[in-house]
N, C-alpha and C positions, 0 to 999 in steps of 0.2 A: 518658548516651546519646550515640551517635556524632554527630558533626557532619553527615555526609551525611544521616543519617535525619532529623535535626532540621530541616534546611533544605529538605527535598524537597517539592516541589509543594503547599505550603500553600494556594494559591489554589483548588485543585481542589474543596475542601469549604468554603471560606469562606462563612459566612452561610448555615447550613442552613435551608432554607425550611420552613414549616409543612406538614403533610400535606394533600393535596387532599381533597375530599369522598369520592372513591373510596377513597383510602388510609386515611382515617379509618374508613370502614365496614369495610374489610378488617381493620383492627386490632380493631374491635369484634367481627367474626365470630370472629377468632382467640380472643378472650376467651371467647366462648360455647362453643367447642369445648374449651377448657381447663377450663371449668366442666362439661363433659359434658352441655351442653344442645344435643344434636345435632339434634333436630327444628328448634328455633329457628334454629340456625346454618345448616341447610340452606335453610330458607325464606328467610332473609336473603340467602344466597349466590346462589340461583336468581333472586331479585328483582334483585340487582345485576347478574347476568349478562345480564339483558335489556337493560340500559343499556350495558354494555361486554362484548359477547359474546366478544371475543378476548383479554380481560385474563387474564394467566397466573395471578396469584395467586387471582382470583375462580374460575376454572375449577377450580383445584386444591382450593380450599376446598369446592366442591360435591362433588368426588370423595371428599375426606376425610370429610365429613359422611355421605355415603352408605355408606362402608365401615363406619363406626362404628355405623350403623344396621343393619348386617348385610345390606345390599342389594348384594351383591357383583356380580352381572351388571351392574347399573346403573352401579356404580363403574367397571367395566372399560370400558363405553360412554363414560362421561364422561372417562375417561383417554385414549381414542381421539381424542375431540374435542380435548383439550389437546395431544395429541401432533402433531395436524395443524398447530396453530399455534406450538407451542414444542417441537420434538422434542428439543432439547438440554437440557431441564430435568431435572436428575438426580432430583429428588423425585418426579416423576411415575412414573419407572421403579421407585423404591423403593416407592411406593404400590401399583404394579401387582404387585411381589414380595409385599407383605402379603396382597394378594388371592389369589394363588396359594397362599400358605401356608394360608389359610383353606380353600381348595379342595382342600388336600392334594396339590397337583401340584408336586412337588419340582423336576423338570427346568425347568419354566417359571418357578418362583420363582427358581432359581439364575440362569437367563438374565436375568431382570429385575433382580435385585440386581447382577449383574455389569455390566449396562449402566449402572446407576446409579453404581457406584464408578469405572467407567471415565471417566465424565464428571466425577464429583466424588468424589475419593479421601477426603474428610473427611466420611464419612457412618458414624459408629460403628454405627448400628443395622443398616445394610446389611451391613457386615462381620461383625458378631455373628451375624446370622441366616445368612449364607453359611457361617460356621464350623459352626453347628449342622446346617445342610443337608448340608454335605459330609460330616461325620461320620456323619450318619444314612444317607447313600448310599454310605458306605464309601470315599470319596475323601480318604484321610488326608493326602496331600501338599498337596492344595488347602486342606483344613481348617487345616493348619499355616500355610500362606501367609496365609490370612484372619486367623487368630489373631495372627500377627505384625503385621498392619496394626492390629488392635484395640489391641495393646500399644503400638504407636507412637503412636497417637492418644491414649492414656492418658498418655503421657509429656509430650505438648505441653500448653502452657498452654491453658486453655479458650477464651480470646480468640482465640488462633491458630487453633484448630480451627474456631471459629465464623466467623471472618473468611475462612478458606480455603474453607469451604463456600459462603459468600455469593459470594466471587470466582469459584468454579468455575461458579456458576450466573449469572454475568454481573451481579451486583449490586455494581458497583465502588464506588459511593459508600458504600453500607451497609457493605461490607467495610473501607473506609478509615476509616469512623467507628468501627469496632470496634478496628482494629489500631493506629491512630495513638495514641490515649490510652494503650493498653497499652505501646506502644513508648516513649513519653515517660516512663512511670513505671518501666518495667522496665529500660531501657537496651539493651545490645547483645545482644539475642536474635536469633541468625542467622536463625531461621525467620521471625520477624516482619519483619526487615529484608528478607529475600528476598521475602516476600509483598508488602511495600510496593513493592519494585522491580518485581514482576510487575504490580501495579496500574498503576505508571507506564508500563510497556510497553504495556499494553492501552490506556491514554490517549494513547500516543504522546508521553510526556514522557520521552524516551530519555536525555537528559543526566543527569537525576536518577536514573533507573534504573541507568545505568552507574556513577555514583558509589556508590550503595547497594551494588551487586554487588561492586565493588572493595572496599568496606569488609567485606563478608561474607567474601570470599576472603582478606583480610588476617587475619581472626580464624579462619577454618576453611579453610585451603588445599586440603584433601582432599574438600571438599564438592562432589561432581561435578555434582549437580543445579544448584547455583548457578553453577558454572563454565559448564554448558551454557546457562543463561539469559544469562550474561555474553557468550558467543559469539554468541548471538541478538541481543543488543542491539547488539553491535559490527557485525553484519551489517546490521541495520536502519539503522545510522548510516553504512553504506557503508564501514566500516573493515575491509575484506576481509583485508588482510594480518595485522592484529592478531587478528581472528577466527580465522584459520587457525592461528595460534600457540596460541590457547587450545584448539582442537579437536585439535591435534597432542598436547597434553598429555593430553586425554582418551582419545584413540586409543592412546597408549602403554600405558594401563592396560586398555583394552577394545577391541582392534583390530578386532573384528567387530560393534561395536554399530551397528545400523542408523540410529539418530538421529544419531550422530556422524558416520558416513560420509555421510548425506544432506546434512547441513549443510557437511561439508567439500567435497562436490561443488558446493554453492552458492557457497562462497568461490572455487572454480576458476572458476566462471562470472563472478563479480565481477572476477576478475583477468584475464579473457579467455582462460583455459586450457580451451577448450571440449572439446578431444579427451579431456583427462583427466577432465572432468566426465562426458562421455558414457560413458566406461569405467566409472566409478563407478556411474552410474545403472544401467547394464546389469548390472553385478554385483548390485545390490540388487533386481533385478526378480524373480528366482525366489523364490517364497514370500512375495512382498510383500502385505500386506493392503490396500494402495492402489495397485495397479498403474497406474491411470488417471493419477495424479499423476506417476509416474515416466516413463510414456510421453510426457506432455506436456513435462516437462523435457528429456528426450532430444530431442524434436522442436524445442524452442525453440533448443537449442544447434546442432542441424543446420541449422536455418534460418539462424542467425547466421553459420555457416560457409559458407552458400551451397549446401548439400547439399539442395536443395528436394525432389526426388523421395523421398528418404529421410525428410525431415521430414513430408511428406504421409502416408506410410505409419504413421509414429508418431502423428501426430494422429488418424488413423483408428482406431488401436489404442486410443488414450486414449478416443475416443468409444464404442467398442465395449465397453470395460472398465467404463463407468459410465453408466447411463441418463441422457439429457438433460444430459450434461455440456457445459454452454454454453461453457466456455472452450475446449474442443477444437474446437467448430464455428467459434467466433469466430476462433481461431487459424488455421484453414484460410482463412476469409474474409480475414483480415488479411495473408495472403501477396500479396493483390491480384491473383494470376494464377490462382488456383484457381477452377474452376467447379463448383458443386453440381449433383448429379443431382436428377431429379424426386423420386426416393425419399427423398434426403437432405433436401430441402426440406419434404416432407410430414411427415418425422419431426421436424424442427425445429418446424414449426407445431404439431404435437400436443404436443410438449414444452412449448413456451411457453404454451399455453393450459391446460395441465394444473394442477389445484389442488396436486398433489404436488410441482411444480417450485418451488424456492425462489427468492427475489428475485434473488440473484447470477446463478444459472443462466438466469433469465428475461431479464435484460437482456443477458447475452451472446448468447443465442439471438436477441433482437430485432436486435442490431447485425449478426449473421451473416445473418439473414433480409433485413435492409436491403440488404446487399451482394449477396446472391443475386438479389434482384429488380432491383437496379441493373444487374447484369450481363445481365439479360434484357430491359432497356429498359422494365420496368413501373414508371415513376417513381412513380405514385401509391401502389402497394403498398409500394414501397421506402421512400418518405418516411413512410408509416404506421408502419412498423416502426422506423425511425430515431427518429421522434418519440416513440414509446412507450419505446424503449430509453433515450433521454435522460431522459424523465419518471421512469422507474424509478430510473435511476442518480442523478438529482438528489435523489430523495426520501431517500437515505441520506447525502447530502453535508452537511457543516457549513460549506461555502464561503460566505464573506461578502465581496462585491465591495468594499465600503466600506474593508476593510482595505488592499487593494491601492491603491485611490485615496488613502487617507491616506499610504501610504508614497511614492506619487508626489509628492504635494504637499510632503511633508517633504524629499524628495530635491532638489526645486527650490529650497526655502528654504535648505537647508544648503549644497548643492554648487553654489556660484556660481562665476563666473569668478574673482572675487577670492579666494575660498576656495582654489582650486587654485593661483593665482599664489603665494599665500603659503606653499604647500607644494611648490613646485617642487623637484625633486631627491629627493623622499621615495621610499621603496620600494626593492625589490630590483631592480637594473637589468638582470638577465638577460632576454633577448628571446624565451625559448623558447615561451611559449604563444601560440597563435592562438585567440581566442575567437569562436565563431559563435553570434550571439544572434538573438532574434526570437520570433515565435509558432511553435508546433508547426505542421506541415503548411505551412510557408512556403518550402520548398526548401532548408532548412539541410543536410539529409542529402546532397543533391546537391552543395552547396558542400564539405561535409566529404569527400565521395568524390573530388571533383576534387583537392582539396589533398592527401589521403592517397595519391593516385596520384603525387605528386612524391617523388623519391628522398630528399629531405632532411626530409620531414614524416611524423610518426607519427600515425596515425589511432587515437584511443582510443575514447571513448564519451561519453555525457552525464554528466560528472563531477559528484559532489555536493559537491565541496570548498568552492566559494564559498558555496553555501547553508549549509553547516556552520559556516563562519567567521561568517557573518551571524548564525546561531542563537547562537553563543558571545558575539557583541557584544551581542545583545538581552538577555542575562543571564537569570537565574532568574525564574520567574513573570512573564513578559512581559505588560504591559498592551497588548493588541492595539489598543485604541482610542487609546492615547497611548504609542506604542512608544519604547524607548530608542534604537534604531537608526532612522534614520541620524544623529541628533543626536550620538551618542556619537563619531562620527568627529572632531568638533572637539576632543574631549578627548585624542585620541591624538597622539603625537609622532613624530618621524622614526624612532626606534628601533622603535616599535610597528609602523609600516607595513613596515619592512625585515624584522622578525621575521615578520609575516603573509605577506608575499610569499615568504620563504625557507621558511616552513611549507608553503605551497601547493606550491611546487616539490618539496619533499621528499616530501610526501604522495602527489603524483601520479606520483613516479618509478616506482612499482611497475607503472604501466601503459605504461612506455616501454621500448624496446629499444636506445637509443643514438643515435637520429637527433637532429639539432640542434633541431628544432621539433616541437611536438605540438599537437593540436587539442583543445580543450574545447568540446563542442557542447551544453552545457546551455542550452536556449533561454531560460529565464527569468532568466538572468543579466543581461539587459538592464536589470533593476531595480537592478542593483549595479555599474554601470560606473564610478561614482565611486569606490567602494571598490577596484575592479580597477585603475583608474588610479593610485590612490595607493599601492597595494602593489606593482604590477607596471607601472611607467610606460613600459616599452618593449615590452609585449605588443601584439600586433595585435588589432583588434577589428573584426569583420565583421557588419554588420547584414543578415540575410536577410529580405527583405521581399516580400510577395505581395499582389496586389490584394485588397481587403477582403472582397468577397462570396466569392471563391473560397477564401480563407484561412479565413474563418469557417465557411463550409459544410463545408470539409475537416475542420474540427474537430468539427462537429456529427455527422459520420458516422464519427467515430473513437472507439473505446473504448480508453482508455489503461490500461496495466497498473497504474499508480499515478500519483497526483498529477493535475495539470492539471484540477482540479475546476471551473475556470471554463468548461469546454467543453460542459457538459451542459445549457444552456439558451440560447435566442436572446438574451435580455437579457444574461446573464452574458458571453457570448463577444463581444457587441458592446461592452459597457462595458470589457472587457479590451483589446480591439483599439484603442479610442479612448484608453484610458490609455497603452498602448504608444506610439502616435503621439505623444502629448503628451510623454512622457518622452524618447523618442528625439530629438525636436526640441530639447529642453533640452540633451541631451548634445552634440548637434551644435553648439549655440550656445556652451556653456562649454568644450568641448574640441575646438576646430576642428582638423580634419586627423587626429584620432585614430581616426575610425570611417569605414570603407568601407561604403557602402550598395550592396547588390547586389539589383536588382529581378528577381524570378524570371522574370517575362515577357520581360525583356530578355535574360536569360541563355539562355532557351530560343530566342529569335529569332537571337541572335548568340553562339553558344557560344564559339568560339575568341577573339573580341574580348574578352569578358568574362573568360574564363580568363586571358588575357594581363594583363588589368587587375587581377585578383585576386592573381596571382603578383607582379606588379610592386609592389603595395601591401604584400606580405609580404616584399619584398626577395629574391625567389627568381627564379632564371633560368627561362625558359619550357622546358617538357619536353613533347614531343608526347603522352606518356602521359597527361597531365592532360586532354586533349581526348577521349582514348579511355578515360575513367575507368571505363566499364562492364566492361573487361577486367581490372581490378585485383582480385586475389583477396585479400580481407581480411574480417574479421568486421565485420558491420553489425548493430547491435542495435535499430534503430528500426523504425517501421512501414513505412518507405519501402525497406526492405532489398532487396526484390526489384526494385523500380523502378530503383534505382541500378545494378543489374546488367544493365540493358539500355540501348541507345543512347537519347539524349534524344528525347522525343516531345512533341508539341503538344496531344494529345487531352485532357489533364487540365485545360488552362488554362480552359476555359469550360464544364466539366462541370456547374457549379452551375446553368447556365441550363435544364437539363432540369427542375430542381426550382423554377423561378421562380414557378410559381403558389402555392407554399407558403412562399415566403421574403419575402413582403411586409413581415412584422414585422421581419425581420432588416435589410432594406434601410432601413426607417424608423429603426431603432434605431442604425444605423451613421451616419446623418445625414451631416454634410459630410465625414466621413472618406472617403466614396466618391470624392471628388475631391482632397482635401488629402493623401492618402497619398503622392503623388509630390512634394509641396512640399519 
């Protein structure tokens, strides 16, 4: 068996737990169905449903038992209930197809089975019935396609089919428990390896997925589906240039493939080529089954380019193309300058309260409504929606604040003044990067825009390269409670840090156009300043800091596109802010003179004085354009994109005070950081 497959994410299923009482009863009911004891199975499933009324497997078993008892109308009603809670469960649609076969309703049966196989292509029963239904209705081409799928599934090993079906229905652990033993016994089965990689992608174990897909393509270089997965992994790991290379190979074979073109446009966005991305998205719009997503992508690129009026029209088109599309409404709110109409607010309120609206759309609508009522000065209603949005978003998050706090403690233990003194002269000496770090919503985009207005400085974006290096240093199967990083820094020698610095500069070259200096504005890099100092000792580091109540409130009312999971509860953001202060105090102590702190409130009060201070720290001559930063035409990808295209303003400094009646818990949680943040 291949080494990548053998090594990949073993920790994901280590120590399989025994079934819970509900799971044990589900297993028992399945046994009753297998024995054709349908009345008993139905009674047991209905009794269990009273205890767990939204459990997918229990609701499904009720429907199956009803169908086998010939109670088709009741089965269809049970499936409606199941669909309200689990619309993407393929077997509910397959079961509905069986019902319509029993009712001799071929068109509806075909529609149901097609829905099932579009969700889960590893359903032999659905494909077989589709073949028969198509032949019966004279659709010979469609029958041949279904027959081809049946033949394909028959060629695959049964464990691969079973695990693929489980994976398609979101049962990742069960799928891995089936496919891993098969792969260990069978060896280099490319279908099994690809499936294991897809499980890794779903679990965000991207480095292992990348290795597995590389191994698949070594064995089967013409396997286009695997190459597409590989491009997706590279995109998820922010390796946009490499992803583009893989997509160009696919487009050489199928130049009009919509999936390939869509992902290629995504690489253009990642590389800052927004005009090219917009053209590609517009090319894909005619005949698109999902026009709302394309309108949204076009709008994002237009916003980044500063074409706000055009972006607004595209966001509105996205909202019109899909009911209750929360992301479209939040994107309008996130412009910070858009004002919702009464009609739009009522539409959002209705969508947020509808039982048909999914979780993701709900919390997007909540944050949009929070901003809508904030703009109208209705602070109580605004906070109600911000608080609800945070609660909904936090409910799906796996964020653990103690992991960040452990990292902070380890950084202080490892990265001492003596540690750095012993490694003086390590790293790549080039001075090109300027790192702007801190918390989100701390004024870092303003500092970036000021610097990017200088003739010698390239404005890029929040680059993922340092976090990616950290992930590599952590190694496979990291123990989050006892991490290898940052302790591993002590094991690296001069050549290692020089290599890492050179790699960082080489990997970020794709974002540059030839200016001597460039900005990396990934805020959370403050956690890795020791690593940055060791691999790039002449890089400049700027700490963008903001008063704690204003900064934390700014995060609580911001819904981020990805990451920043610490921003969705009062306790989490307060703990993160305190950890940030603790670690920055440590870096200032052990790396004196290496970090310039820029207090946002001071920058607003004395713009030119602080601009001169920032430029002097970076070794740059003063240029008036840096004070008139709002006139600089460039792509800005953060939530502050519209704000930094206007002259500096003071209104936002104390905006949190409008919400003071609801922020007592935040003030308490921030504790002494309310005064020590300036120490």
